[in-house]
N, CA, C and O atoms as a Tinker XYZ file with bonds, in Angstrom:
   412  protein
     1  N     -4.763000   12.346000   -2.792000    73     2
     2  CA    -5.690000   11.568000   -3.571000    64     1     3
     3  C     -5.249000   10.105000   -3.558000    63     2     4     5
     4  O     -4.059000    9.796000   -3.613000    81     3
     5  N     -6.232000    9.221000   -3.484000    73     3     6
     6  CA    -5.971000    7.793000   -3.451000    64     5     7
     7  C     -6.854000    7.139000   -4.498000    63     6     8     9
     8  O     -8.071000    7.322000   -4.495000    81     7
     9  N     -6.239000    6.375000   -5.396000    73     7    10
    10  CA    -6.982000    5.692000   -6.454000    64     9    11
    11  C     -6.634000    4.216000   -6.442000    63    10    12    13
    12  O     -5.503000    3.836000   -6.139000    81    11
    13  N     -7.599000    3.398000   -6.768000    73    11    14
    14  CA    -7.380000    1.960000   -6.857000    64    13    15
    15  C     -7.902000    1.470000   -8.199000    63    14    16    17
    16  O     -9.023000    1.794000   -8.591000    81    15
    17  N     -7.084000    0.685000   -8.905000    73    15    18
    18  CA    -7.493000    0.100000  -10.171000    64    17    19
    19  C     -7.112000   -1.371000  -10.183000    63    18    20    21
    20  O     -6.176000   -1.784000   -9.499000    81    19
    21  N     -7.835000   -2.152000  -10.957000    73    19    22
    22  CA    -7.488000   -3.551000  -11.133000    64    21    23
    23  C     -7.146000   -3.780000  -12.593000    63    22    24    25
    24  O     -7.830000   -3.301000  -13.497000    81    23
    25  N     -6.058000   -4.534000  -12.801000    73    23    26
    26  CA    -5.628000   -4.831000  -14.168000    64    25    27
    27  C     -5.464000   -6.332000  -14.314000    63    26    28    29
    28  O     -5.086000   -7.033000  -13.375000    81    27
    29  N     -5.757000   -6.805000  -15.514000    73    27    30
    30  CA    -5.598000   -8.222000  -15.827000    64    29    31
    31  C     -4.359000   -8.377000  -16.695000    63    30    32    33
    32  O     -4.217000   -7.715000  -17.723000    81    31
    33  N     -3.468000   -9.258000  -16.268000    73    31    34
    34  CA    -2.263000   -9.559000  -17.022000    64    33    35
    35  C     -2.647000  -10.353000  -18.264000    63    34    36    37
    36  O     -3.328000  -11.373000  -18.165000    81    35
    37  N     -2.219000   -9.893000  -19.421000    73    35    38
    38  CA    -2.570000  -10.558000  -20.679000    64    37    39
    39  C     -1.995000  -11.965000  -20.785000    63    38    40    41
    40  O     -2.594000  -12.835000  -21.417000    81    39
    41  N     -0.836000  -12.192000  -20.167000    73    39    42
    42  CA    -0.175000  -13.491000  -20.317000    64    41    43
    43  C     -0.808000  -14.585000  -19.476000    63    42    44    45
    44  O     -0.978000  -15.708000  -19.953000    81    43
    45  N     -1.159000  -14.278000  -18.231000    73    43    46
    46  CA    -1.676000  -15.347000  -17.365000    64    45    47
    47  C     -3.058000  -15.035000  -16.772000    63    46    48    49
    48  O     -3.553000  -15.785000  -15.931000    81    47
    49  N     -3.663000  -13.961000  -17.198000    73    47    50
    50  CA    -5.001000  -13.540000  -16.752000    64    49    51
    51  C     -5.084000  -13.270000  -15.249000    63    50    52    53
    52  O     -6.177000  -13.246000  -14.682000    81    51
    53  N     -3.939000  -13.066000  -14.606000    73    51    54
    54  CA    -3.929000  -12.745000  -13.178000    64    53    55
    55  C     -4.375000  -11.300000  -12.982000    63    54    56    57
    56  O     -4.028000  -10.416000  -13.765000    81    55
    57  N     -5.143000  -11.080000  -11.932000    73    55    58
    58  CA    -5.632000   -9.738000  -11.612000    64    57    59
    59  C     -4.737000   -9.137000  -10.534000    63    58    60    61
    60  O     -4.413000   -9.801000   -9.550000    81    59
    61  N     -4.345000   -7.901000  -10.717000    73    59    62
    62  CA    -3.549000   -7.167000   -9.748000    64    61    63
    63  C     -4.244000   -5.857000   -9.431000    63    62    64    65
    64  O     -4.735000   -5.168000  -10.325000    81    63
    65  N     -4.282000   -5.520000   -8.147000    73    63    66
    66  CA    -4.845000   -4.244000   -7.711000    64    65    67
    67  C     -3.702000   -3.250000   -7.549000    63    66    68    69
    68  O     -2.741000   -3.517000   -6.828000    81    67
    69  N     -3.804000   -2.114000   -8.211000    73    67    70
    70  CA    -2.809000   -1.057000   -8.070000    64    69    71
    71  C     -3.430000    0.081000   -7.276000    63    70    72    73
    72  O     -4.515000    0.567000   -7.597000    81    71
    73  N     -2.721000    0.497000   -6.234000    73    71    74
    74  CA    -3.184000    1.589000   -5.392000    64    73    75
    75  C     -2.204000    2.741000   -5.549000    63    74    76    77
    76  O     -1.024000    2.621000   -5.218000    81    75
    77  N     -2.707000    3.850000   -6.055000    73    75    78
    78  CA    -1.902000    5.045000   -6.289000    64    77    79
    79  C     -2.233000    6.072000   -5.223000    63    78    80    81
    80  O     -3.385000    6.478000   -5.070000    81    79
    81  N     -1.217000    6.485000   -4.491000    73    79    82
    82  CA    -1.389000    7.508000   -3.447000    64    81    83
    83  C     -0.524000    8.702000   -3.819000    63    82    84    85
    84  O      0.670000    8.556000   -4.082000    81    83
    85  N     -1.134000    9.888000   -3.841000    73    83    86
    86  CA    -0.332000   11.069000   -4.106000    64    85    87
    87  C     -0.737000   12.221000   -3.201000    63    86    88    89
    88  O     -1.834000   12.244000   -2.641000    81    87
    89  N      0.172000   13.168000   -3.073000    73    87    90
    90  CA    -0.062000   14.290000   -2.177000    64    89    91
    91  C      0.232000   13.901000   -0.740000    63    90    92    93
    92  O      1.026000   12.999000   -0.473000    81    91
    93  N     -0.405000   14.577000    0.155000    73    91    94
    94  CA    -0.197000   14.357000    1.580000    64    93    95
    95  C     -1.164000   13.292000    2.090000    63    94    96    97
    96  O     -2.381000   13.440000    1.970000    81    95
    97  N     -0.622000   12.230000    2.655000    73    95    98
    98  CA    -1.435000   11.198000    3.288000    64    97    99
    99  C     -1.495000   11.533000    4.766000    63    98   100   101
   100  O     -0.580000   11.222000    5.528000    81    99
   101  N     -2.578000   12.167000    5.156000    73    99   102
   102  CA    -2.718000   12.604000    6.538000    64   101   103
   103  C     -4.095000   12.215000    7.061000    63   102   104   105
   104  O     -4.826000   11.473000    6.405000    81   103
   105  N     -4.442000   12.707000    8.221000    73   103   106
   106  CA    -5.693000   12.323000    8.868000    64   105   107
   107  C     -6.904000   12.573000    7.966000    63   106   108   109
   108  O     -7.897000   11.850000    8.057000    81   107
   109  N     -6.836000   13.572000    7.109000    73   107   110
   110  CA    -7.973000   13.866000    6.227000    64   109   111
   111  C     -8.162000   12.802000    5.140000    63   110   112   113
   112  O     -9.253000   12.683000    4.584000    81   111
   113  N     -7.127000   12.039000    4.834000    73   111   114
   114  CA    -7.244000   10.989000    3.814000    64   113   115
   115  C     -7.199000    9.584000    4.424000    63   114   116   117
   116  O     -7.281000    8.593000    3.699000    81   115
   117  N     -7.070000    9.495000    5.736000    73   115   118
   118  CA    -6.922000    8.195000    6.410000    64   117   119
   119  C     -8.116000    7.282000    6.170000    63   118   120   121
   120  O     -7.934000    6.092000    5.914000    81   119
   121  N     -9.321000    7.805000    6.245000    73   119   122
   122  CA   -10.521000    6.991000    6.055000    64   121   123
   123  C    -10.572000    6.414000    4.644000    63   122   124   125
   124  O    -10.862000    5.232000    4.459000    81   123
   125  N    -10.291000    7.247000    3.658000    73   123   126
   126  CA   -10.290000    6.789000    2.271000    64   125   127
   127  C     -9.200000    5.739000    2.048000    63   126   128   129
   128  O     -9.435000    4.727000    1.388000    81   127
   129  N     -8.016000    5.979000    2.596000    73   127   130
   130  CA    -6.919000    5.020000    2.474000    64   129   131
   131  C     -7.323000    3.681000    3.083000    63   130   132   133
   132  O     -7.105000    2.627000    2.484000    81   131
   133  N     -7.907000    3.728000    4.259000    73   131   134
   134  CA    -8.340000    2.515000    4.942000    64   133   135
   135  C     -9.346000    1.732000    4.087000    63   134   136   137
   136  O     -9.218000    0.518000    3.933000    81   135
   137  N    -10.337000    2.422000    3.539000    73   135   138
   138  CA   -11.355000    1.770000    2.709000    64   137   139
   139  C    -10.746000    1.111000    1.476000    63   138   140   141
   140  O    -11.093000   -0.021000    1.137000    81   139
   141  N     -9.843000    1.814000    0.808000    73   139   142
   142  CA    -9.205000    1.277000   -0.402000    64   141   143
   143  C     -8.366000    0.046000   -0.066000    63   142   144   145
   144  O     -8.381000   -0.937000   -0.806000    81   143
   145  N     -7.639000    0.098000    1.040000    73   143   146
   146  CA    -6.800000   -1.037000    1.422000    64   145   147
   147  C     -7.627000   -2.232000    1.887000    63   146   148   149
   148  O     -7.264000   -3.377000    1.617000    81   147
   149  N     -8.726000   -1.981000    2.577000    73   147   150
   150  CA    -9.630000   -3.071000    2.977000    64   149   151
   151  C    -10.189000   -3.758000    1.730000    63   150   152   153
   152  O    -10.235000   -4.987000    1.663000    81   151
   153  N    -10.612000   -2.970000    0.751000    73   151   154
   154  CA   -11.124000   -3.545000   -0.502000    64   153   155
   155  C    -10.057000   -4.400000   -1.183000    63   154   156   157
   156  O    -10.359000   -5.462000   -1.727000    81   155
   157  N     -8.810000   -3.931000   -1.149000    73   155   158
   158  CA    -7.713000   -4.688000   -1.765000    64   157   159
   159  C     -7.498000   -6.017000   -1.049000    63   158   160   161
   160  O     -7.309000   -7.048000   -1.695000    81   159
   161  N     -7.528000   -5.996000    0.271000    73   159   162
   162  CA    -7.380000   -7.237000    1.054000    64   161   163
   163  C     -8.529000   -8.190000    0.727000    63   162   164   165
   164  O     -8.306000   -9.379000    0.503000    81   163
   165  N     -9.747000   -7.674000    0.699000    73   163   166
   166  CA   -10.920000   -8.508000    0.453000    64   165   167
   167  C    -10.924000   -9.108000   -0.950000    63   166   168   169
   168  O    -11.508000  -10.171000   -1.164000    81   167
   169  N    -10.280000   -8.440000   -1.908000    73   167   170
   170  CA   -10.227000   -8.978000   -3.270000    64   169   171
   171  C     -9.336000  -10.215000   -3.336000    63   170   172   173
   172  O     -9.555000  -11.104000   -4.159000    81   171
   173  N     -8.335000  -10.264000   -2.466000    73   171   174
   174  CA    -7.421000  -11.402000   -2.450000    64   173   175
   175  C     -6.370000  -11.382000   -3.552000    63   174   176   177
   176  O     -5.548000  -12.294000   -3.638000    81   175
   177  N     -6.387000  -10.354000   -4.393000    73   175   178
   178  CA    -5.433000  -10.251000   -5.500000    64   177   179
   179  C     -4.129000   -9.602000   -5.029000    63   178   180   181
   180  O     -4.122000   -8.856000   -4.050000    81   179
   181  N     -3.027000   -9.889000   -5.731000    73   179   182
   182  CA    -1.774000   -9.185000   -5.427000    64   181   183
   183  C     -1.987000   -7.674000   -5.536000    63   182   184   185
   184  O     -2.836000   -7.204000   -6.294000    81   183
   185  N     -1.198000   -6.925000   -4.762000    73   183   186
   186  CA    -1.345000   -5.470000   -4.706000    64   185   187
   187  C     -0.033000   -4.804000   -5.096000    63   186   188   189
   188  O      1.040000   -5.190000   -4.632000    81   187
   189  N     -0.139000   -3.801000   -5.955000    73   187   190
   190  CA     0.981000   -2.919000   -6.264000    64   189   191
   191  C      0.680000   -1.592000   -5.570000    63   190   192   193
   192  O     -0.339000   -0.956000   -5.840000    81   191
   193  N      1.567000   -1.190000   -4.685000    73   191   194
   194  CA     1.390000    0.041000   -3.922000    64   193   195
   195  C      2.325000    1.099000   -4.488000    63   194   196   197
   196  O      3.546000    0.961000   -4.418000    81   195
   197  N      1.749000    2.152000   -5.048000    73   195   198
   198  CA     2.522000    3.218000   -5.684000    64   197   199
   199  C      2.451000    4.489000   -4.837000    63   198   200   201
   200  O      1.426000    5.170000   -4.789000    81   199
   201  N      3.556000    4.786000   -4.178000    73   199   202
   202  CA     3.650000    5.978000   -3.323000    64   201   203
   203  C      4.555000    7.046000   -3.931000    63   202   204   205
   204  O      4.989000    7.964000   -3.235000    81   203
   205  N      4.841000    6.929000   -5.232000    73   203   206
   206  CA     5.760000    7.863000   -5.895000    64   205   207
   207  C      5.383000    9.322000   -5.711000    63   206   208   209
   208  O      6.252000   10.175000   -5.531000    81   207
   209  N      4.104000    9.607000   -5.757000    73   207   210
   210  CA     3.648000   10.990000   -5.684000    64   209   211
   211  C      3.270000   11.422000   -4.264000    63   210   212   213
   212  O      2.796000   12.540000   -4.063000    81   211
   213  N      3.475000   10.549000   -3.288000    73   211   214
   214  CA     3.179000   10.918000   -1.895000    64   213   215
   215  C      4.250000   11.883000   -1.410000    63   214   216   217
   216  O      5.446000   11.628000   -1.554000    81   215
   217  N      3.809000   12.986000   -0.837000    73   215   218
   218  CA     4.747000   13.994000   -0.353000    64   217   219
   219  C      4.931000   13.941000    1.158000    63   218   220   221
   220  O      5.908000   14.462000    1.696000    81   219
   221  N      3.967000   13.298000    1.840000    73   219   222
   222  CA     4.011000   13.233000    3.304000    64   221   223
   223  C      3.108000   12.101000    3.762000    63   222   224   225
   224  O      2.040000   11.883000    3.192000    81   223
   225  N      3.532000   11.389000    4.780000    73   223   226
   226  CA     2.698000   10.354000    5.378000    64   225   227
   227  C      2.710000   10.579000    6.879000    63   226   228   229
   228  O      3.758000   10.473000    7.516000    81   227
   229  N      1.542000   10.893000    7.454000    73   227   230
   230  CA     1.505000   11.119000    8.898000    64   229   231
   231  C      1.292000    9.794000    9.635000    63   230   232   233
   232  O      1.147000    8.742000    9.012000    81   231
   233  N      1.277000    9.860000   10.937000    73   231   234
   234  CA     1.206000    8.669000   11.774000    64   233   235
   235  C     -0.060000    7.861000   11.516000    63   234   236   237
   236  O     -0.014000    6.631000   11.500000    81   235
   237  N     -1.184000    8.533000   11.316000    73   235   238
   238  CA    -2.434000    7.790000   11.100000    64   237   239
   239  C     -2.344000    6.915000    9.850000    63   238   240   241
   240  O     -2.759000    5.757000    9.873000    81   239
   241  N     -1.815000    7.454000    8.779000    73   239   242
   242  CA    -1.696000    6.685000    7.536000    64   241   243
   243  C     -0.573000    5.652000    7.615000    63   242   244   245
   244  O     -0.673000    4.584000    7.011000    81   243
   245  N      0.484000    5.956000    8.346000    73   243   246
   246  CA     1.546000    4.958000    8.562000    64   245   247
   247  C      0.968000    3.738000    9.269000    63   246   248   249
   248  O      1.272000    2.603000    8.904000    81   247
   249  N      0.139000    3.971000   10.276000    73   247   250
   250  CA    -0.475000    2.857000   11.007000    64   249   251
   251  C     -1.381000    2.039000   10.096000    63   250   252   253
   252  O     -1.389000    0.810000   10.169000    81   251
   253  N     -2.135000    2.705000    9.250000    73   251   254
   254  CA    -3.024000    2.012000    8.320000    64   253   255
   255  C     -2.210000    1.181000    7.330000    63   254   256   257
   256  O     -2.539000    0.022000    7.078000    81   255
   257  N     -1.158000    1.760000    6.771000    73   255   258
   258  CA    -0.304000    1.025000    5.833000    64   257   259
   259  C      0.391000   -0.147000    6.524000    63   258   260   261
   260  O      0.496000   -1.235000    5.958000    81   259
   261  N      0.862000    0.079000    7.744000    73   259   262
   262  CA     1.508000   -0.983000    8.523000    64   261   263
   263  C      0.531000   -2.142000    8.732000    63   262   264   265
   264  O      0.888000   -3.298000    8.501000    81   263
   265  N     -0.679000   -1.849000    9.160000    73   263   266
   266  CA    -1.691000   -2.888000    9.393000    64   265   267
   267  C     -2.042000   -3.615000    8.102000    63   266   268   269
   268  O     -2.228000   -4.832000    8.099000    81   267
   269  N     -2.133000   -2.873000    7.013000    73   267   270
   270  CA    -2.431000   -3.463000    5.715000    64   269   271
   271  C     -1.359000   -4.475000    5.322000    63   270   272   273
   272  O     -1.677000   -5.592000    4.914000    81   271
   273  N     -0.104000   -4.090000    5.444000    73   271   274
   274  CA     0.996000   -4.989000    5.075000    64   273   275
   275  C      0.986000   -6.229000    5.961000    63   274   276   277
   276  O      1.165000   -7.347000    5.478000    81   275
   277  N      0.779000   -6.028000    7.241000    73   275   278
   278  CA     0.751000   -7.152000    8.180000    64   277   279
   279  C     -0.381000   -8.124000    7.832000    63   278   280   281
   280  O     -0.165000   -9.335000    7.788000    81   279
   281  N     -1.577000   -7.603000    7.585000    73   279   282
   282  CA    -2.720000   -8.457000    7.263000    64   281   283
   283  C     -2.534000   -9.142000    5.911000    63   282   284   285
   284  O     -2.873000  -10.316000    5.760000    81   283
   285  N     -2.003000   -8.423000    4.936000    73   283   286
   286  CA    -1.761000   -9.015000    3.614000    64   285   287
   287  C     -0.787000  -10.188000    3.727000    63   286   288   289
   288  O     -0.984000  -11.226000    3.096000    81   287
   289  N      0.243000  -10.022000    4.519000    73   287   290
   290  CA     1.207000  -11.112000    4.711000    64   289   291
   291  C      0.536000  -12.310000    5.376000    63   290   292   293
   292  O      0.783000  -13.452000    4.988000    81   291
   293  N     -0.307000  -12.059000    6.368000    73   291   294
   294  CA    -1.009000  -13.153000    7.045000    64   293   295
   295  C     -1.920000  -13.911000    6.083000    63   294   296   297
   296  O     -2.120000  -15.117000    6.226000    81   295
   297  N     -2.471000  -13.196000    5.104000    73   295   298
   298  CA    -3.384000  -13.814000    4.138000    64   297   299
   299  C     -2.657000  -14.233000    2.859000    63   298   300   301
   300  O     -3.292000  -14.640000    1.886000    81   299
   301  N     -1.333000  -14.134000    2.862000    73   299   302
   302  CA    -0.493000  -14.536000    1.722000    64   301   303
   303  C     -0.836000  -13.765000    0.450000    63   302   304   305
   304  O     -0.822000  -14.314000   -0.652000    81   303
   305  N     -1.143000  -12.490000    0.626000    73   303   306
   306  CA    -1.379000  -11.593000   -0.500000    64   305   307
   307  C     -0.087000  -10.836000   -0.757000    63   306   308   309
   308  O      0.427000  -10.152000    0.128000    81   307
   309  N      0.432000  -10.957000   -1.962000    73   307   310
   310  CA     1.708000  -10.301000   -2.250000    64   309   311
   311  C      1.507000   -8.796000   -2.439000    63   310   312   313
   312  O      0.496000   -8.337000   -2.972000    81   311
   313  N      2.504000   -8.057000   -1.983000    73   311   314
   314  CA     2.510000   -6.602000   -2.127000    64   313   315
   315  C      3.806000   -6.219000   -2.821000    63   314   316   317
   316  O      4.899000   -6.605000   -2.407000    81   315
   317  N      3.653000   -5.459000   -3.873000    73   315   318
   318  CA     4.803000   -4.962000   -4.607000    64   317   319
   319  C      4.767000   -3.443000   -4.543000    63   318   320   321
   320  O      3.711000   -2.827000   -4.687000    81   319
   321  N      5.921000   -2.856000   -4.328000    73   319   322
   322  CA     5.987000   -1.399000   -4.342000    64   321   323
   323  C      6.457000   -0.954000   -5.716000    63   322   324   325
   324  O      7.498000   -1.395000   -6.204000    81   323
   325  N      5.679000   -0.076000   -6.332000    73   323   326
   326  CA     6.060000    0.483000   -7.628000    64   325   327
   327  C      6.772000    1.814000   -7.445000    63   326   328   329
   328  O      7.014000    2.544000   -8.405000    81   327
   329  N      7.095000    2.110000   -6.220000    73   327   330
   330  CA     7.550000    3.449000   -5.870000    64   329   331
   331  C      9.068000    3.595000   -5.880000    63   330   332   333
   332  O      9.803000    2.761000   -5.351000    81   331
   333  N      9.497000    4.657000   -6.484000    73   331   334
   334  CA    10.898000    5.063000   -6.378000    64   333   335
   335  C     11.057000    5.993000   -5.173000    63   334   336   337
   336  O     12.171000    6.257000   -4.722000    81   335
   337  N      9.946000    6.476000   -4.669000    73   335   338
   338  CA     9.917000    7.353000   -3.503000    64   337   339
   339  C     10.025000    6.472000   -2.263000    63   338   340   341
   340  O      9.149000    5.643000   -2.018000    81   339
   341  N     11.060000    6.635000   -1.500000    73   339   342
   342  CA    11.292000    5.778000   -0.346000    64   341   343
   343  C     10.720000    6.347000    0.942000    63   342   344   345
   344  O     11.136000    5.948000    2.030000    81   343
   345  N      9.788000    7.259000    0.837000    73   343   346
   346  CA     9.205000    7.906000    2.007000    64   345   347
   347  C      8.671000    6.884000    3.012000    63   346   348   349
   348  O      8.997000    6.952000    4.197000    81   347
   349  N      7.865000    5.952000    2.551000    73   347   350
   350  CA     7.269000    4.965000    3.440000    64   349   351
   351  C      8.306000    3.973000    3.959000    63   350   352   353
   352  O      8.382000    3.728000    5.163000    81   351
   353  N      9.098000    3.405000    3.062000    73   351   354
   354  CA    10.080000    2.402000    3.486000    64   353   355
   355  C     11.146000    3.007000    4.393000    63   354   356   357
   356  O     11.569000    2.374000    5.361000    81   355
   357  N     11.578000    4.219000    4.088000    73   355   358
   358  CA    12.578000    4.872000    4.947000    64   357   359
   359  C     12.009000    5.140000    6.337000    63   358   360   361
   360  O     12.712000    4.996000    7.337000    81   359
   361  N     10.744000    5.528000    6.400000    73   359   362
   362  CA    10.115000    5.784000    7.694000    64   361   363
   363  C      9.989000    4.490000    8.493000    63   362   364   365
   364  O     10.241000    4.474000    9.698000    81   363
   365  N      9.598000    3.402000    7.819000    73   363   366
   366  CA     9.523000    2.107000    8.512000    64   365   367
   367  C     10.889000    1.706000    9.068000    63   366   368   369
   368  O     10.988000    1.228000   10.198000    81   367
   369  N     11.923000    1.899000    8.285000    73   367   370
   370  CA    13.280000    1.561000    8.746000    64   369   371
   371  C     13.679000    2.445000    9.930000    63   370   372   373
   372  O     14.296000    1.972000   10.884000    81   371
   373  N     13.329000    3.712000    9.861000    73   371   374
   374  CA    13.674000    4.664000   10.913000    64   373   375
   375  C     13.056000    4.281000   12.254000    63   374   376   377
   376  O     13.675000    4.464000   13.303000    81   375
   377  N     11.830000    3.748000   12.217000    73   375   378
   378  CA    11.179000    3.377000   13.472000    64   377   379
   379  C     11.388000    1.906000   13.828000    63   378   380   381
   380  O     10.743000    1.378000   14.734000    81   379
   381  N     12.306000    1.247000   13.098000    73   379   382
   382  CA    12.680000   -0.120000   13.437000    64   381   383
   383  C     11.782000   -1.197000   12.874000    63   382   384   385
   384  O     11.793000   -2.321000   13.375000    81   383
   385  N     11.005000   -0.893000   11.849000    73   383   386
   386  CA    10.084000   -1.873000   11.273000    64   385   387
   387  C     10.418000   -2.197000    9.816000    63   386   388   389
   388  O      9.560000   -2.683000    9.080000    81   387
   389  N     11.627000   -1.937000    9.404000    73   387   390
   390  CA    12.044000   -2.172000    8.020000    64   389   391
   391  C     11.913000   -3.612000    7.583000    63   390   392   393
   392  O     11.669000   -3.883000    6.408000    81   391
   393  N     12.074000   -4.553000    8.525000    73   391   394
   394  CA    11.979000   -5.964000    8.162000    64   393   395
   395  C     10.557000   -6.384000    7.826000    63   394   396   397
   396  O     10.358000   -7.478000    7.296000    81   395
   397  N      9.573000   -5.562000    8.113000    73   395   398
   398  CA     8.189000   -5.869000    7.771000    64   397   399
   399  C      8.009000   -6.035000    6.270000    63   398   400   401
   400  O      7.174000   -6.825000    5.830000    81   399
   401  N      8.784000   -5.297000    5.477000    73   399   402
   402  CA     8.648000   -5.333000    4.034000    64   401   403
   403  C      9.381000   -6.495000    3.392000    63   402   404   405
   404  O      9.193000   -6.766000    2.206000    81   403
   405  N     10.202000   -7.175000    4.148000    73   403   406
   406  CA    10.938000   -8.310000    3.595000    64   405   407
   407  C     10.048000   -9.538000    3.556000    63   406   408   409
   408  O      9.196000   -9.729000    4.424000    81   407
   409  N     10.249000  -10.358000    2.556000    73   407   410
   410  CA     9.432000  -11.573000    2.404000    64   409   411
   411  C      9.724000  -12.589000    3.469000    63   410   412
   412  O      9.120000  -13.663000    3.479000    81   411
């Protein structure tokens, strides 16, 4: 399941998009993931990506997440990970792309 919410910070009225991904992120959820991430990019707001409940990420979703991070960086959209689950970051490091997450 993939959910996207927008929250307004009470202190500075900044809007942040939070994307919650849980369960298995595989080919059956790739289209939904892509749509949610495209909407987040188009909003232009900072993004919090929460993968805590993700149990598996297959290649199709890894590619989508990789492209999302790359495009967000090009558009100067900040991405914060709210995840204690290192599934995504560990996989990026394993395939030699760990520096993608660094500022």
